[in-house]
N, CA, C and O atoms as CSV, one atom per row, in Angstrom:
chain,resi,resn,atom,element,x,y,z
A,1,MET,N,N,-16.185,11.181,-5.053
A,1,MET,CA,C,-15.438,10.505,-5.809
A,1,MET,C,C,-13.847,10.967,-5.279
A,1,MET,O,O,-12.973,10.525,-6.025
A,2,ALA,N,N,-13.445,11.610,-4.359
A,2,ALA,CA,C,-12.015,12.077,-3.808
A,2,ALA,C,C,-11.897,10.872,-2.995
A,2,ALA,O,O,-10.914,10.158,-3.192
A,3,VAL,N,N,-13.057,10.420,-1.794
A,3,VAL,CA,C,-12.755,9.317,-1.219
A,3,VAL,C,C,-12.457,7.923,-1.809
A,3,VAL,O,O,-11.720,7.085,-1.289
A,4,LEU,N,N,-13.247,7.769,-3.163
A,4,LEU,CA,C,-12.748,6.804,-3.850
A,4,LEU,C,C,-11.367,6.688,-4.403
A,4,LEU,O,O,-10.706,5.672,-4.190
A,5,ALA,N,N,-10.899,7.700,-5.114
A,5,ALA,CA,C,-9.813,7.585,-5.524
A,5,ALA,C,C,-8.911,7.685,-4.317
A,5,ALA,O,O,-7.774,7.326,-4.624
A,6,SER,N,N,-9.019,8.055,-3.018
A,6,SER,CA,C,-8.008,7.833,-1.917
A,6,SER,C,C,-7.912,6.339,-1.281
A,6,SER,O,O,-6.881,5.804,-0.873
A,7,ALA,N,N,-9.333,5.743,-1.289
A,7,ALA,CA,C,-9.360,4.323,-0.713
A,7,ALA,C,C,-8.534,3.503,-2.130
A,7,ALA,O,O,-7.775,2.539,-2.029
A,8,THR,N,N,-8.881,4.102,-3.231
A,8,THR,CA,C,-8.043,2.948,-4.232
A,8,THR,C,C,-6.247,3.354,-4.272
A,8,THR,O,O,-5.423,2.558,-4.724
A,9,GLY,N,N,-5.974,4.356,-3.863
A,9,GLY,CA,C,-4.652,4.478,-3.572
A,9,GLY,C,C,-3.934,3.842,-2.395
A,9,GLY,O,O,-2.736,3.560,-2.368
A,10,VAL,N,N,-4.933,3.628,-1.299
A,10,VAL,CA,C,-4.519,3.209,-0.251
A,10,VAL,C,C,-4.345,1.637,-0.425
A,10,VAL,O,O,-3.436,0.967,0.064
A,11,LEU,N,N,-5.391,1.179,-1.214
A,11,LEU,CA,C,-5.307,-0.534,-1.466
A,11,LEU,C,C,-4.275,-0.629,-2.618
A,11,LEU,O,O,-3.676,-1.704,-2.627
A,12,GLY,N,N,-3.954,0.185,-3.523
A,12,GLY,CA,C,-2.822,0.024,-4.262
A,12,GLY,C,C,-1.422,0.104,-3.511
A,12,GLY,O,O,-0.636,-0.830,-3.670
A,13,ALA,N,N,-1.125,1.026,-2.816
A,13,ALA,CA,C,-0.012,1.104,-1.891
A,13,ALA,C,C,0.150,-0.124,-0.956
A,13,ALA,O,O,1.231,-0.625,-0.644
A,14,TRP,N,N,-1.114,-0.552,-0.539
A,14,TRP,CA,C,-1.067,-1.825,0.569
A,14,TRP,C,C,-0.429,-3.008,-0.245
A,14,TRP,O,O,0.497,-3.674,0.218
A,15,LEU,N,N,-1.058,-3.263,-1.670
A,15,LEU,CA,C,-0.660,-4.394,-2.283
A,15,LEU,C,C,0.581,-4.441,-2.482
A,15,LEU,O,O,1.238,-5.478,-2.401
A,16,PHE,N,N,1.093,-3.185,-2.798
A,16,PHE,CA,C,2.674,-3.097,-3.102
A,16,PHE,C,C,3.489,-3.717,-2.009
A,16,PHE,O,O,4.518,-4.373,-2.166
A,17,TYR,N,N,2.806,-3.380,-0.715
A,17,TYR,CA,C,3.699,-3.486,0.375
A,17,TYR,C,C,3.707,-5.187,0.562
A,17,TYR,O,O,4.746,-5.793,0.824
A,18,LEU,N,N,2.318,-5.892,0.375
A,18,LEU,CA,C,2.278,-7.098,0.645
A,18,LEU,C,C,3.069,-7.911,-0.337
A,18,LEU,O,O,3.243,-9.093,-0.041
A,19,VAL,N,N,3.506,-7.524,-1.305
A,19,VAL,CA,C,4.603,-8.415,-2.128
A,19,VAL,C,C,5.898,-8.184,-1.916
A,19,VAL,O,O,6.786,-8.805,-2.501
A,20,SER,N,N,6.093,-7.296,-1.082
A,20,SER,CA,C,7.777,-6.858,-0.465
A,20,SER,C,C,8.263,-8.100,0.177
A,20,SER,O,O,7.508,-8.914,0.709
A,21,PRO,N,N,9.476,-8.212,0.112
A,21,PRO,CA,C,9.939,-9.494,0.810
A,21,PRO,C,C,9.875,-9.500,1.895
A,21,PRO,O,O,9.407,-10.506,2.427
A,22,LYS,N,N,10.283,-8.461,2.660
A,22,LYS,CA,C,10.289,-8.338,4.368
A,22,LYS,C,C,9.097,-7.865,4.891
A,22,LYS,O,O,9.319,-7.261,5.940
A,23,GLN,N,N,7.907,-7.890,4.590
A,23,GLN,CA,C,6.502,-7.349,4.954
A,23,GLN,C,C,6.202,-8.673,5.920
A,23,GLN,O,O,6.539,-9.839,5.713
A,24,GLN,N,N,5.445,-8.106,7.063
A,24,GLN,CA,C,5.115,-9.101,7.987
A,24,GLN,C,C,3.701,-9.153,8.506
A,24,GLN,O,O,3.314,-9.205,9.673
A,25,TRP,N,N,2.884,-9.124,7.170
A,25,TRP,CA,C,1.375,-9.009,7.631
A,25,TRP,C,C,1.014,-10.679,7.078
A,25,TRP,O,O,0.103,-11.223,7.702
A,26,ARG,N,N,1.494,-11.273,6.263
A,26,ARG,CA,C,1.149,-12.674,6.133
A,26,ARG,C,C,2.362,-13.485,6.568
A,26,ARG,O,O,3.514,-13.443,6.136
A,27,ARG,N,N,1.862,-14.179,7.456
A,27,ARG,CA,C,2.938,-15.320,8.035
A,27,ARG,C,C,3.661,-16.202,6.719
A,27,ARG,O,O,4.825,-16.559,6.903
A,28,ALA,N,N,3.098,-16.508,5.592
A,28,ALA,CA,C,3.727,-17.082,4.404
A,28,ALA,C,C,4.789,-16.284,3.658
A,28,ALA,O,O,5.562,-16.687,2.789
A,29,GLY,N,N,4.673,-15.152,4.144
A,29,GLY,CA,C,5.639,-14.202,3.344
A,29,GLY,C,C,4.884,-13.501,2.035
A,29,GLY,O,O,3.662,-13.622,1.950
A,30,PRO,N,N,5.464,-12.922,1.232
A,30,PRO,CA,C,5.173,-12.480,0.123
A,30,PRO,C,C,4.261,-13.361,-1.026
A,30,PRO,O,O,4.465,-14.568,-1.155
A,31,TRP,N,N,3.493,-12.826,-1.642
A,31,TRP,CA,C,2.576,-13.298,-2.371
A,31,TRP,C,C,3.455,-14.271,-3.299
A,31,TRP,O,O,4.192,-13.656,-4.070
A,32,PRO,N,N,3.503,-15.292,-3.352
A,32,PRO,CA,C,4.366,-16.362,-4.342
A,32,PRO,C,C,4.191,-16.119,-5.772
A,32,PRO,O,O,5.136,-16.322,-6.535
A,33,VAL,N,N,2.993,-15.676,-6.227
A,33,VAL,CA,C,2.689,-15.831,-7.678
A,33,VAL,C,C,3.680,-14.884,-8.840
A,33,VAL,O,O,4.454,-14.038,-8.391
A,34,ARG,N,N,3.601,-15.047,-9.885
A,34,ARG,CA,C,4.146,-14.418,-11.124
A,34,ARG,C,C,3.158,-13.029,-10.967
A,34,ARG,O,O,2.008,-13.007,-10.529
A,35,GLY,N,N,3.790,-12.135,-11.351
A,35,GLY,CA,C,3.224,-10.641,-11.814
A,35,GLY,C,C,2.220,-10.245,-10.690
A,35,GLY,O,O,1.013,-10.015,-10.770
A,36,LYS,N,N,3.233,-10.230,-9.406
A,36,LYS,CA,C,2.391,-10.108,-8.216
A,36,LYS,C,C,2.441,-8.584,-8.311
A,36,LYS,O,O,1.679,-8.289,-7.391
A,37,TRP,N,N,2.805,-7.561,-8.778
A,37,TRP,CA,C,2.825,-6.053,-8.810
A,37,TRP,C,C,1.917,-5.642,-9.565
A,37,TRP,O,O,1.783,-4.419,-9.530
A,38,ILE,N,N,1.073,-6.315,-10.403
A,38,ILE,CA,C,0.001,-5.944,-11.441
A,38,ILE,C,C,-1.371,-5.430,-10.601
A,38,ILE,O,O,-2.128,-4.565,-11.042
A,39,PRO,N,N,-1.552,-6.123,-9.303
A,39,PRO,CA,C,-2.891,-5.608,-8.910
A,39,PRO,C,C,-2.449,-4.191,-8.107
A,39,PRO,O,O,-3.234,-3.248,-8.013
A,40,GLY,N,N,-1.134,-4.167,-7.562
A,40,GLY,CA,C,-0.858,-2.795,-6.644
A,40,GLY,C,C,-0.870,-1.943,-7.923
A,40,GLY,O,O,-1.705,-1.047,-7.795
A,41,SER,N,N,-0.280,-1.902,-9.043
A,41,SER,CA,C,0.043,-1.026,-9.941
A,41,SER,C,C,-1.377,-0.469,-10.765
A,41,SER,O,O,-1.669,0.594,-11.313
A,42,THR,N,N,-2.021,-1.650,-10.565
A,42,THR,CA,C,-3.349,-1.046,-11.338
A,42,THR,C,C,-4.463,-0.337,-10.424
A,42,THR,O,O,-5.303,0.402,-10.938
A,43,SER,N,N,-4.435,-0.575,-9.151
A,43,SER,CA,C,-5.047,0.073,-8.238
A,43,SER,C,C,-4.481,1.262,-8.155
A,43,SER,O,O,-5.209,2.149,-7.709
A,44,SER,N,N,-3.092,1.633,-8.532
A,44,SER,CA,C,-2.623,3.090,-7.919
A,44,SER,C,C,-2.940,3.878,-9.154
A,44,SER,O,O,-3.342,5.035,-9.032
A,45,LEU,N,N,-2.766,3.259,-10.492
A,45,LEU,CA,C,-2.814,3.938,-11.549
A,45,LEU,C,C,-4.397,4.523,-11.551
A,45,LEU,O,O,-4.729,5.673,-11.837
A,46,VAL,N,N,-5.299,3.395,-11.147
A,46,VAL,CA,C,-6.765,3.921,-11.326
A,46,VAL,C,C,-7.186,5.152,-10.143
A,46,VAL,O,O,-8.065,5.992,-10.334
A,47,SER,N,N,-6.432,5.056,-9.020
A,47,SER,CA,C,-6.302,6.175,-8.459
A,47,SER,C,C,-5.830,7.246,-8.919
A,47,SER,O,O,-6.412,8.283,-8.602
A,48,LEU,N,N,-5.008,7.300,-9.528
A,48,LEU,CA,C,-4.285,8.553,-10.060
A,48,LEU,C,C,-5.141,8.967,-11.344
A,48,LEU,O,O,-5.175,10.185,-11.518
A,49,ALA,N,N,-5.847,8.192,-12.287
A,49,ALA,CA,C,-6.715,8.904,-13.007
A,49,ALA,C,C,-7.734,9.254,-12.460
A,49,ALA,O,O,-8.246,10.206,-13.049
A,50,MET,N,N,-8.361,8.872,-11.454
A,50,MET,CA,C,-9.616,9.180,-10.350
A,50,MET,C,C,-9.174,10.928,-10.144
A,50,MET,O,O,-9.876,11.878,-10.491
A,51,PHE,N,N,-7.901,10.994,-9.525
A,51,PHE,CA,C,-7.234,12.038,-8.942
A,51,PHE,C,C,-7.371,13.158,-10.052
A,51,PHE,O,O,-7.910,14.229,-9.773
A,52,LEU,N,N,-6.847,12.878,-11.388
A,52,LEU,CA,C,-6.402,13.435,-12.232
A,52,LEU,C,C,-7.919,14.206,-12.949
A,52,LEU,O,O,-7.831,15.187,-13.688
A,53,SER,N,N,-9.140,13.623,-12.610
A,53,SER,CA,C,-10.503,13.813,-13.144
A,53,SER,C,C,-10.856,14.733,-12.074
A,53,SER,O,O,-11.785,15.490,-12.351
A,54,LEU,N,N,-10.400,14.837,-11.055
A,54,LEU,CA,C,-10.797,15.761,-9.836
A,54,LEU,C,C,-10.301,17.234,-9.725
A,54,LEU,O,O,-11.049,18.188,-9.511
A,55,MET,N,N,-8.853,17.312,-9.907
A,55,MET,CA,C,-7.992,18.387,-10.058
A,55,MET,C,C,-7.032,18.659,-11.100
A,55,MET,O,O,-6.973,17.975,-12.122
A,56,GLY,N,N,-6.371,19.523,-10.895
A,56,GLY,CA,C,-5.083,19.990,-11.812
A,56,GLY,C,C,-4.067,18.580,-11.444
A,56,GLY,O,O,-4.097,17.760,-10.527
A,57,SER,N,N,-3.287,18.740,-12.496
A,57,SER,CA,C,-2.108,17.494,-12.974
A,57,SER,C,C,-1.584,17.458,-11.628
A,57,SER,O,O,-1.741,16.513,-10.856
A,58,GLY,N,N,-0.858,18.687,-11.338
A,58,GLY,CA,C,0.161,18.733,-10.282
A,58,GLY,C,C,-0.362,18.412,-8.955
A,58,GLY,O,O,0.274,17.579,-8.310
A,59,ALA,N,N,-1.572,19.008,-8.352
A,59,ALA,CA,C,-2.146,18.618,-7.087
A,59,ALA,C,C,-2.661,17.292,-7.321
A,59,ALA,O,O,-2.565,16.568,-6.330
A,60,ALA,N,N,-3.133,16.808,-8.248
A,60,ALA,CA,C,-3.506,15.435,-8.505
A,60,ALA,C,C,-2.288,14.388,-8.003
A,60,ALA,O,O,-2.404,13.545,-7.113
A,61,PHE,N,N,-1.110,14.658,-8.796
A,61,PHE,CA,C,-0.044,13.629,-8.765
A,61,PHE,C,C,0.392,13.759,-7.310
A,61,PHE,O,O,0.518,12.760,-6.602
A,62,PHE,N,N,0.669,15.249,-6.778
A,62,PHE,CA,C,1.030,15.137,-5.551
A,62,PHE,C,C,0.436,14.569,-4.629
A,62,PHE,O,O,1.138,13.866,-3.903
A,63,THR,N,N,-1.053,14.663,-4.321
A,63,THR,CA,C,-1.982,14.061,-3.675
A,63,THR,C,C,-1.890,12.486,-3.550
A,63,THR,O,O,-2.016,11.863,-2.496
A,64,TRP,N,N,-1.673,11.995,-4.685
A,64,TRP,CA,C,-1.719,10.554,-5.075
A,64,TRP,C,C,-0.408,10.323,-4.430
A,64,TRP,O,O,-0.471,9.427,-3.588
A,65,LEU,N,N,0.703,10.830,-4.561
A,65,LEU,CA,C,1.905,10.399,-3.901
A,65,LEU,C,C,2.091,10.202,-2.635
A,65,LEU,O,O,2.569,9.218,-2.071
A,66,THR,N,N,1.554,11.522,-2.053
A,66,THR,CA,C,1.304,11.533,-0.509
A,66,THR,C,C,0.537,10.275,-0.020
A,66,THR,O,O,0.935,9.677,0.980
A,67,ILE,N,N,-0.518,9.879,-0.685
A,67,ILE,CA,C,-1.215,8.847,-0.281
A,67,ILE,C,C,-0.636,7.665,-0.027
A,67,ILE,O,O,-0.800,6.949,0.961
A,68,LEU,N,N,0.174,7.459,-1.132
A,68,LEU,CA,C,1.334,6.317,-1.099
A,68,LEU,C,C,2.320,6.365,0.058
A,68,LEU,O,O,2.557,5.608,0.999
A,69,MET,N,N,2.718,7.315,-0.278
A,69,MET,CA,C,3.885,7.554,0.975
A,69,MET,C,C,3.444,7.314,2.194
A,69,MET,O,O,4.098,6.543,2.896
A,70,LEU,N,N,2.147,7.970,2.748
A,70,LEU,CA,C,1.643,7.554,4.077
A,70,LEU,C,C,1.402,6.031,4.188
A,70,LEU,O,O,1.723,5.496,5.249
A,71,VAL,N,N,0.898,5.321,3.253
A,71,VAL,CA,C,0.436,3.800,3.416
A,71,VAL,C,C,1.788,3.324,3.653
A,71,VAL,O,O,1.883,2.790,4.758
A,72,TRP,N,N,3.105,3.344,2.832
A,72,TRP,CA,C,4.058,2.833,2.994
A,72,TRP,C,C,4.986,3.379,4.151
A,72,TRP,O,O,5.898,2.725,4.658
A,73,SER,N,N,4.718,4.347,4.413
A,73,SER,CA,C,5.573,4.541,6.166
A,73,SER,C,C,4.921,4.110,7.342
A,73,SER,O,O,5.515,3.937,8.406
A,74,VAL,N,N,3.455,3.897,7.137
A,74,VAL,CA,C,2.617,3.263,8.237
A,74,VAL,C,C,2.781,1.781,8.250
A,74,VAL,O,O,3.066,1.268,9.332
A,75,ALA,N,N,2.652,1.079,7.280
A,75,ALA,CA,C,2.600,-0.318,6.761
A,75,ALA,C,C,3.717,-1.015,7.506
A,75,ALA,O,O,3.305,-1.845,8.316
A,76,PRO,N,N,5.119,-0.872,7.425
A,76,PRO,CA,C,5.824,-1.397,8.432
A,76,PRO,C,C,5.847,-1.733,9.412
A,76,PRO,O,O,6.089,-2.878,9.792
A,77,PHE,N,N,5.477,-0.357,10.351
A,77,PHE,CA,C,5.155,-0.309,11.771
A,77,PHE,C,C,3.863,-1.141,12.351
A,77,PHE,O,O,3.756,-1.663,13.461
A,78,LEU,N,N,2.913,-1.112,11.274
A,78,LEU,CA,C,1.876,-1.885,11.865
A,78,LEU,C,C,2.044,-3.482,11.746
A,78,LEU,O,O,1.572,-4.308,12.528
A,79,GLY,N,N,2.713,-3.704,10.753
A,79,GLY,CA,C,3.264,-5.161,10.371
A,79,GLY,C,C,3.845,-5.569,11.621
A,79,GLY,O,O,3.484,-6.544,12.279
A,80,VAL,N,N,4.963,-4.593,11.969
A,80,VAL,CA,C,5.754,-5.436,13.579
A,80,VAL,C,C,4.789,-5.448,14.273
A,80,VAL,O,O,4.469,-6.590,14.605
A,81,TRP,N,N,4.098,-4.581,14.693
A,81,TRP,CA,C,3.097,-4.460,15.976
A,81,TRP,C,C,2.228,-5.857,15.686
A,81,TRP,O,O,2.261,-6.724,16.558
A,82,ARG,N,N,1.445,-6.086,14.459
A,82,ARG,CA,C,0.857,-7.543,14.442
A,82,ARG,C,C,1.613,-8.576,14.894
A,82,ARG,O,O,1.264,-9.346,15.789
A,83,ALA,N,N,3.093,-8.630,14.036
A,83,ALA,CA,C,3.680,-9.749,14.547
A,83,ALA,C,C,4.005,-9.831,16.093
A,83,ALA,O,O,4.182,-10.908,16.662
A,84,ARG,N,N,4.057,-8.824,16.612
A,84,ARG,CA,C,4.348,-9.130,17.877
A,84,ARG,C,C,3.021,-9.597,18.868
A,84,ARG,O,O,3.068,-10.255,19.908
A,85,LYS,N,N,1.916,-9.065,18.226
A,85,LYS,CA,C,0.821,-9.776,18.967
A,85,LYS,C,C,0.701,-11.240,18.657
A,85,LYS,O,O,0.316,-12.081,19.468
A,86,ARG,N,N,1.085,-11.492,17.336
A,86,ARG,CA,C,1.059,-13.296,17.192
A,86,ARG,C,C,2.227,-13.630,17.556
A,86,ARG,O,O,2.681,-14.513,16.830
A,87,GLY,N,N,3.039,-13.243,18.521
A,87,GLY,CA,C,4.219,-13.734,18.682
A,87,GLY,C,C,5.172,-14.037,17.997
A,87,GLY,O,O,5.907,-14.958,18.354
A,88,GLY,N,N,5.388,-13.367,16.890
A,88,GLY,CA,C,6.384,-13.579,15.855
A,88,GLY,C,C,7.915,-13.188,16.232
A,88,GLY,O,O,8.097,-12.548,17.267
A,89,THR,N,N,8.920,-13.521,15.493
A,89,THR,CA,C,10.154,-13.051,16.069
A,89,THR,C,C,10.837,-11.607,16.227
A,89,THR,O,O,11.591,-11.211,17.116
A,90,HIS,N,N,10.261,-10.829,14.905
A,90,HIS,CA,C,10.524,-9.548,15.038
A,90,HIS,C,C,10.086,-8.586,16.087
A,90,HIS,O,O,10.760,-7.567,16.236
A,91,GLY,N,N,9.028,-8.790,16.840
A,91,GLY,CA,C,8.116,-8.193,17.616
A,91,GLY,C,C,8.867,-8.427,19.188
A,91,GLY,O,O,8.568,-7.700,20.135
A,92,GLN,N,N,9.750,-9.407,19.286
A,92,GLN,CA,C,10.203,-9.822,20.359
A,92,GLN,C,C,11.210,-9.060,21.127
A,92,GLN,O,O,12.337,-8.879,20.666
A,93,PRO,N,N,10.794,-8.542,22.449
A,93,PRO,CA,C,12.194,-7.496,23.116
A,93,PRO,C,C,13.228,-8.284,23.108
A,93,PRO,O,O,14.320,-7.873,23.498
């Protein structure tokens, strides 16, 4: 259950990152649809609910928040690396 809660949290944070205007994972830019924050927030809240069922509220909240912050810290660097591999403008020396 903890692995599933962590994976859902990673998915939610990743979906939040994909809708940001400066992300470099999608060549076309961020998702152009309305309500693009709904999948990320739904996944994140499901992850938090799973963590709350596994542990106390303080530990669950900080575990959940740590997972989200870890993804939000790593995703931009991986996006730049991917853009460089594709030959994008941000990755050129």
